[in-house]
C-alpha positions in Angstrom: 125.6 166.6 103.7 126.3 168.4 107.5 128.8 170.8 106.2 126.8 171.6 103.1 123.8 172.4 105.1 126.4 174.2 107.6 127.8 176.6 104.9 124.5 177.3 103.2 122.7 177.9 106.5 125.7 180.7 107.7 125.3 182.5 103.6 121.4 182.5 104.5 121.7 184.0 107.8 124.5 185.8 106.8 123.3 188.0 103.7 120.1 188.2 105.8 121.8 189.8 108.4 123.8 192.4 106.8 121.0 192.7 103.9 121.3 196.5 103.0 124.9 196.5 102.6 124.6 193.5 100.5 121.3 195.2 98.4 123.2 198.0 97.7 126.7 195.8 96.6 124.5 194.1 94.3 122.6 197.0 93.1 125.9 198.0 92.0 127.1 194.7 90.6 124.2 194.0 88.8 124.4 197.6 87.0 128.0 197.1 86.3 128.8 193.5 84.9 124.7 193.2 83.6 123.0 196.3 82.7 125.9 198.2 81.3 127.1 195.3 78.8 123.2 194.5 77.5 122.8 198.2 77.2 126.0 199.4 75.2 124.8 196.0 73.0 121.3 196.9 72.7 122.5 200.5 71.6 125.0 199.2 68.9 122.8 196.6 67.6 119.7 199.0 67.4 121.7 202.3 65.8 124.8 201.3 65.1 124.7 197.5 63.5 128.0 196.8 62.5 130.3 193.9 64.4 133.4 196.2 63.5 131.9 198.9 66.4 129.4 196.2 68.6 132.2 194.1 69.4 135.0 196.3 70.9 132.1 198.4 72.2 130.8 195.4 73.7 134.2 194.2 75.3 134.9 198.0 76.2 131.7 197.7 78.3 132.7 194.3 80.1 136.1 196.0 81.4 134.2 196.2 85.0 132.7 193.4 85.3 135.5 191.1 86.8 136.5 193.7 89.3 133.4 194.6 90.2 133.0 190.8 91.1 136.5 190.7 92.9 135.0 193.7 95.1 131.7 191.5 96.0 134.3 188.6 96.7 136.6 190.8 98.9 133.6 191.6 101.2 132.3 187.9 101.4 135.4 186.6 102.6 135.3 189.1 105.3 131.6 187.6 106.4 132.8 184.1 105.6 135.3 185.0 108.4 132.4 186.4 110.8 133.9 190.1 110.7 132.2 193.1 110.3 132.0 194.7 106.9 131.5 198.2 105.5 130.3 199.4 102.1 133.9 201.1 101.9 135.9 197.7 101.6 134.0 197.1 98.1 135.8 199.7 96.5 138.9 198.9 98.3 138.6 195.4 96.6 137.4 196.8 93.0 140.7 198.5 93.4 142.8 195.7 94.6 141.6 193.6 92.7 141.1 195.0 89.1 144.1 193.7 87.6 144.3 189.9 89.1 140.7 189.6 88.5 140.9 189.9 84.7 143.4 187.4 84.9 141.2 185.0 86.4 138.3 185.9 84.5 140.1 185.7 81.4 141.8 182.3 81.9 138.3 181.0 83.2 136.6 182.3 79.8 139.2 180.8 77.5 139.3 177.5 79.1 135.3 177.2 79.1 135.4 178.2 75.9 137.5 175.6 74.7 136.1 173.1 76.3 132.7 173.6 75.7 134.2 174.2 71.9 135.4 170.3 72.2 132.3 169.0 73.4 130.2 170.2 71.0 132.8 169.4 68.6 132.9 166.0 69.3 130.0 164.7 70.4 128.6 165.6 66.8 130.5 163.1 65.3 129.7 159.7 64.6 133.1 158.3 65.0 133.6 155.8 68.4 137.2 158.0 68.8 135.7 160.9 69.0 132.9 160.4 70.7 135.3 159.3 73.7 137.5 162.5 73.6 134.2 164.8 73.6 132.8 162.8 76.4 136.1 163.0 78.2 135.6 167.0 77.6 132.3 166.8 79.3 134.4 165.7 82.2 136.9 168.4 81.8 133.8 171.2 81.3 132.1 169.5 84.6 135.6 169.9 86.6 136.0 173.3 85.2 132.5 174.3 86.5 133.3 172.7 89.8 136.8 174.4 90.5 135.1 178.0 90.2 133.5 177.6 93.9 136.7 178.0 95.0 138.7 180.0 92.5 137.4 183.5 93.5 137.4 183.2 97.0 141.2 182.1 96.6 142.3 185.1 95.0 140.8 187.8 97.9 141.4 184.5 100.5 145.5 183.6 99.9 148.8 185.3 100.2 150.1 183.7 97.3 148.2 186.0 94.2 149.9 184.0 91.6 147.3 182.5 89.0 149.3 179.1 89.0 148.5 178.4 92.5 145.1 180.1 92.6 143.8 177.4 90.1 145.9 174.7 91.8 144.5 175.0 94.9 140.9 175.2 93.8 141.2 172.0 91.5 142.8 170.4 94.6 140.0 171.3 96.9 137.5 170.2 94.1 139.4 166.9 94.4 139.8 166.5 97.9 136.1 167.4 98.2 133.8 166.5 95.1 130.3 166.0 97.2 130.7 169.1 98.8 131.0 171.0 96.0 128.4 169.3 94.0 126.4 170.0 97.2 127.4 173.7 96.4 126.8 173.8 92.8 123.4 172.5 93.4 122.8 175.3 95.8 124.0 178.1 93.2 121.4 176.3 90.8 118.6 176.6 93.0 119.3 180.3 94.1 119.6 180.9 90.5 116.0 179.4 89.8 114.9 181.4 92.8 116.1 185.1 91.9 115.0 184.3 88.3 111.5 183.6 89.7 111.5 186.6 92.2 112.9 188.7 89.7 113.8 191.8 92.8 116.2 188.8 93.9 117.9 188.6 90.8 119.5 192.4 90.7 120.1 192.9 94.2 120.8 189.9 96.3 122.0 186.8 93.8 125.3 187.5 93.4 126.1 188.4 97.1 124.3 185.4 98.3 126.8 183.4 95.9 130.0 185.0 96.9 129.3 184.7 100.5 128.5 180.9 100.0 131.6 180.3 97.8 133.9 182.1 100.6 132.4 180.0 103.5 132.5 176.7 101.4 136.1 178.1 101.4 136.7 178.4 105.1 135.0 175.7 105.8 137.1 173.3 103.4 140.3 174.8 104.4 139.9 174.5 108.1 139.0 170.9 107.6 142.2 170.6 105.8 143.7 172.0 108.7 142.2 169.7 110.8 143.4 166.6 108.9 147.2 168.1 108.9 147.1 168.6 112.7 145.8 165.1 113.4 148.3 163.9 110.5 151.1 165.5 112.3 150.2 164.5 115.7 149.7 160.5 114.4 153.7 160.8 113.0 154.6 162.4 116.7 152.7 159.6 118.6 154.6 156.9 115.9 158.5 158.8 116.8 157.6 158.7 120.2 156.4 155.0 120.0 160.2 154.1 118.2 
């Protein structure tokens, strides 16, 4: 619990310290990732309510959403390591992770859609075996949600940018520290509710805060892993000397 509170407090303090810069980035993120797709949907639904037009238009409007999210995480990765940031870091992240962010987001969306379909389909059945499959799918969906605490931060933190390595490391860290991840997810849920109540936070600070929180959570977990590895290495060395 102490580690959870430490990470949350760091995210709150850091967001406050770099408030104006993060507000600017948050407004850009909200405009590109939320308002643009919604605006395209509203315009096509109102003036051209044809699925053959609406669906491609909405998909095209979603193209910048993953890169603009990756741009925030690129900035947040610097803040998580207690480094200074500049607004141009945001655009650097947008350019650097344009393709990779789409691969990551595409895989997450595909897995999420398949698991959601599995849960809805099997849990509606009265067959016992199907119900068991549905509950297993529900646990898989919960795990899918949990690893997202680490996925985007790993994309910008680790040197190996392969999608397989990102997902593997996110899964291993989630399994290693499930209570910690649960605490971070609860914090994200509370921040989302608060942003919904205080509407001014939603288009300005919600996503920057989440990005800083997740990046700091990753940094904290990696430090914990490194500490454990060093302790294990020292123990092995001590055993060798005694032998």
